[in-house]
Steps between C-alpha positions, in 0.01 A plus 500: 500500500320583172265203537427613857433857382233377259374212712579276199549125515689340210288259297171618649242684290438830676457870444830551685685283247326685217612840639855372530485375141370842392801669663734259327332564164531879548863454602557300179357784288147381433301814423153392609403254772147433620423296807173436674348334801166338448198466727435861601131463406360480852124509456488305826733394778683831472685487831657159433559559127653845540715387792635210293567721196677766702717240673596366156573838338597776746851385589590403144367823345692711753808285442481555125505879540774479766711262293468710184603810695797327663622386157460847345218384272200672653556839336469340156232244593136596541315270742120524479274318745130503434200339345225588260256617769455545871259339745183641650540639851182327616425131545369325192180301489334334794728610780813292444836672503558531126541805278376559144687653206521879523641721222418835670790522745806282529870517577815423305857554604811557297866505592818592319509590134485872567210498745511742790568292814226523761265696276130451562244633257123477528253461781175311538196589706477381861360165384757439226219487245572796270798717422458849642835657413775460238345213305729325253321335211636171370589669169711752698672217688580333167624829349726545805642146479560540126671836564732341753580227248598768247184499285281796410153354546359746245731362229489136607215399272374203302251458216172330582215483251663780301535738794801605700454378857703563814577263782367771731166522315336767293443752779794722590736346756753685710831405657456523878803721570416538872642152568815532287840583652 
């Protein structure tokens, strides 16, 4: 029933098997697990590429959150789903169905680990091009993740070229409390 939940097939390389392995690692006490699914860079053939990626990831990602919750591990496990940028809302280039890189407005989701279930923060314009309300800067996202992991981002520093640096950068970052339980 667990394999069916994830859509996993033993011995086959898949995102579903990777998600199941991640759950097993968390269950065994591993403190940090990173998994990824490649090939989201659809500069062309968006419909086919995105359909294929979603078929490979949606069931398994939902199963991971469900499985962690059923096993009582979700409250202490922060699941973050995202990338380093979004995609433009308009077609890229000469009219094919691709999208270019777009850092101005993009979505991430988080579950467990003290996040407020069902919380939505931020809004883009009608085209999805720019943020128009409740923008969260990447440094604020990082400060929030570090906070949920028990670190004060202001004190979590390292020396670089004789200067104290922060993982959240030199500009002031804030913990996004609106999404915390």
